[in-house]
Backbone bond lengths (Angstrom), bond angles and torsions (degrees), N, CA, C in turn:
res aa  C-N    CA-C-N  psi(-1)  N-CA   C-N-CA  omega(-1)  CA-C   N-CA-C  phi
1 X - - - 1.453 - - 1.529 107.97 -
2 X 1.322 116.59 135.60 1.463 122.68 -179.51 1.520 108.96 -95.14
3 X 1.319 116.09 129.37 1.456 119.82 176.53 1.515 109.54 -66.97
4 X 1.321 116.81 151.21 1.470 121.34 -177.53 1.521 111.45 -56.40
5 X 1.305 117.29 -43.51 1.467 119.28 -177.44 1.524 112.36 -69.71
6 X 1.325 117.26 -19.13 1.457 121.40 179.74 1.523 112.69 -97.06
7 X 1.323 117.48 0.70 1.461 119.73 -174.52 1.517 112.28 -62.94
8 X 1.336 118.50 -35.37 1.458 121.04 177.38 1.511 111.65 -62.68
9 X 1.320 116.82 -40.63 1.462 121.46 177.35 1.524 109.44 -64.76
10 X 1.319 116.62 -44.63 1.461 121.56 179.13 1.525 111.05 -58.04
11 X 1.326 116.56 -46.12 1.459 120.32 -179.53 1.516 111.35 -64.84
12 X 1.328 117.61 -41.26 1.458 119.92 178.76 1.521 110.75 -63.31
13 X 1.330 117.29 -34.77 1.458 119.81 178.09 1.521 110.56 -64.91
14 X 1.302 116.81 -34.49 1.455 120.63 -179.39 1.523 111.18 -76.23
15 X 1.314 117.56 -43.93 1.451 121.79 -169.55 1.523 112.39 -91.67
16 X 1.309 117.40 -37.97 1.469 123.86 -178.01 1.527 112.57 59.57
17 X 1.330 116.12 32.40 1.453 121.62 171.91 1.511 107.65 -120.75
18 X 1.301 115.57 165.80 1.454 120.54 -178.82 1.519 108.71 -147.63
19 X 1.323 116.30 137.55 1.458 120.67 175.17 1.525 107.75 -105.72
20 X 1.334 115.53 124.25 1.457 120.51 178.01 1.525 109.00 -128.93
21 X 1.320 116.25 168.60 1.462 122.47 177.58 1.523 108.98 -100.68
22 X 1.335 115.68 138.51 1.462 118.62 174.30 1.529 108.85 -84.61
23 X 1.331 117.75 -175.10 1.470 119.79 -175.19 1.522 112.61 -67.90
24 X 1.339 117.08 -17.16 1.463 121.05 176.68 1.526 111.76 -95.81
25 X 1.332 116.46 10.97 1.466 123.54 178.85 1.525 113.38 69.35
26 X 1.333 117.05 21.02 1.464 121.80 174.95 1.520 108.89 -86.74
27 X 1.331 116.57 142.20 1.458 120.84 176.33 1.520 110.03 -71.61
28 X 1.323 115.11 140.48 1.456 121.05 175.40 1.526 107.35 -137.81
29 X 1.316 116.88 131.71 1.462 120.95 179.32 1.520 108.97 -99.73
30 X 1.318 114.89 123.12 1.458 121.88 175.37 1.522 106.34 -90.64
31 X 1.313 116.37 110.87 1.461 120.93 -176.83 1.523 113.31 -81.47
32 X 1.312 117.11 -27.95 1.462 120.98 179.64 1.521 107.57 -124.72
33 X 1.319 115.14 86.22 1.464 120.69 -174.89 1.527 112.01 -59.95
34 X 1.316 117.36 -40.68 1.467 120.62 -179.60 1.531 110.95 -60.47
35 X 1.323 116.58 -45.66 1.463 120.87 179.47 1.531 111.04 -63.68
36 X 1.329 116.42 -42.85 1.463 121.36 179.73 1.532 110.62 -61.74
37 X 1.327 116.39 -49.00 1.472 120.63 -179.06 1.522 110.47 -64.26
38 X 1.318 117.67 -41.09 1.470 119.96 178.30 1.527 111.20 -61.13
39 X 1.335 117.02 -40.48 1.465 120.55 178.02 1.529 110.19 -63.96
40 X 1.316 116.54 -46.81 1.472 120.52 179.85 1.526 109.92 -58.83
41 X 1.319 116.93 -45.37 1.464 120.64 -179.54 1.526 112.45 -65.11
42 X 1.321 117.23 -34.52 1.465 120.37 -177.98 1.529 112.55 -78.70
43 X 1.337 117.31 -44.68 1.460 120.67 -171.52 1.532 114.82 -106.23
44 X 1.319 117.65 -11.88 1.466 121.40 -177.74 1.528 109.60 -135.05
45 X 1.321 117.18 45.27 1.465 121.30 -169.51 1.523 115.02 -75.93
46 X 1.323 118.04 -17.87 1.467 118.49 178.37 1.519 110.33 -151.97
47 X 1.315 115.29 165.35 1.457 120.36 -178.63 1.515 111.26 69.01
48 X 1.316 115.26 -160.12 1.464 121.79 178.29 1.523 109.04 -119.10
49 X 1.310 115.59 136.34 1.460 120.43 178.25 1.525 108.38 -152.63
50 X 1.315 114.98 170.72 1.461 121.22 178.87 1.523 108.43 -106.87
51 X 1.309 115.41 130.58 1.465 121.81 175.08 1.520 107.61 -110.21
52 X 1.339 116.90 130.36 1.465 122.08 177.82 1.519 108.46 -109.91
53 X 1.311 115.20 134.05 1.458 120.27 177.18 1.519 108.47 -147.53
54 X 1.307 115.62 119.10 1.472 121.97 178.06 1.531 112.54 51.40
55 X 1.313 116.40 42.25 1.457 121.15 177.28 1.508 115.14 81.05
56 X 1.323 118.06 1.49 1.469 122.41 176.15 1.521 108.52 -105.76
57 X 1.318 115.62 144.04 1.455 121.37 -177.78 1.521 109.78 -117.98
58 X 1.329 115.82 136.42 1.454 122.18 -177.30 1.523 109.61 -127.47
59 X 1.317 115.64 135.30 1.453 120.67 172.54 1.518 106.90 -82.76
60 X 1.318 115.65 114.49 1.459 120.54 179.45 1.518 107.38 -97.71
61 X 1.307 115.25 115.10 1.465 121.76 178.57 1.529 108.10 -140.82
62 X 1.324 116.43 -175.41 1.463 119.96 -177.71 1.525 111.69 -57.95
63 X 1.319 117.26 -36.02 1.458 121.29 -179.06 1.530 111.61 -63.89
64 X 1.328 117.35 -47.81 1.462 120.67 179.09 1.522 110.78 -66.01
65 X 1.315 117.35 -43.09 1.467 119.90 179.49 1.524 110.99 -60.55
66 X 1.337 117.14 -40.97 1.468 120.90 179.41 1.530 110.60 -65.42
67 X 1.320 117.51 -41.90 1.463 120.99 179.47 1.528 111.04 -65.61
68 X 1.317 116.97 -43.00 1.465 120.49 177.79 1.529 111.22 -63.16
69 X 1.325 116.86 -40.37 1.465 120.56 178.63 1.520 109.96 -63.27
70 X 1.317 116.56 -43.75 1.456 121.02 -179.77 1.539 110.45 -60.40
71 X 1.315 116.64 -46.32 1.462 120.70 -179.39 1.521 110.85 -66.82
72 X 1.321 116.77 -43.45 1.464 119.78 179.56 1.533 110.56 -61.94
73 X 1.338 116.75 -40.72 1.464 120.13 178.38 1.531 111.38 -64.15
74 X 1.332 116.80 -35.61 1.463 121.43 179.92 1.531 111.83 -65.88
75 X 1.331 116.83 -35.31 1.458 119.05 -176.10 1.521 113.18 -93.44
76 X 1.307 116.48 -7.68 1.479 119.47 -179.08 1.507 111.24 -79.70
């Protein structure tokens, strides 16, 4: 049985997708979280930069990298 507070983690483990906001506050669904995180780690590993994906732009900074790491660790 999954606790209510853990249900989001449980669902992410099942689906392995993530919905985030781009810099214009538009929703964007990441269908392959592992691929997305690997790209961020390889090409945007430090400092601040802009990542473009399918016409959406994301500010990649320490905050986003930390959040992605946390989510990736939860689903691994």
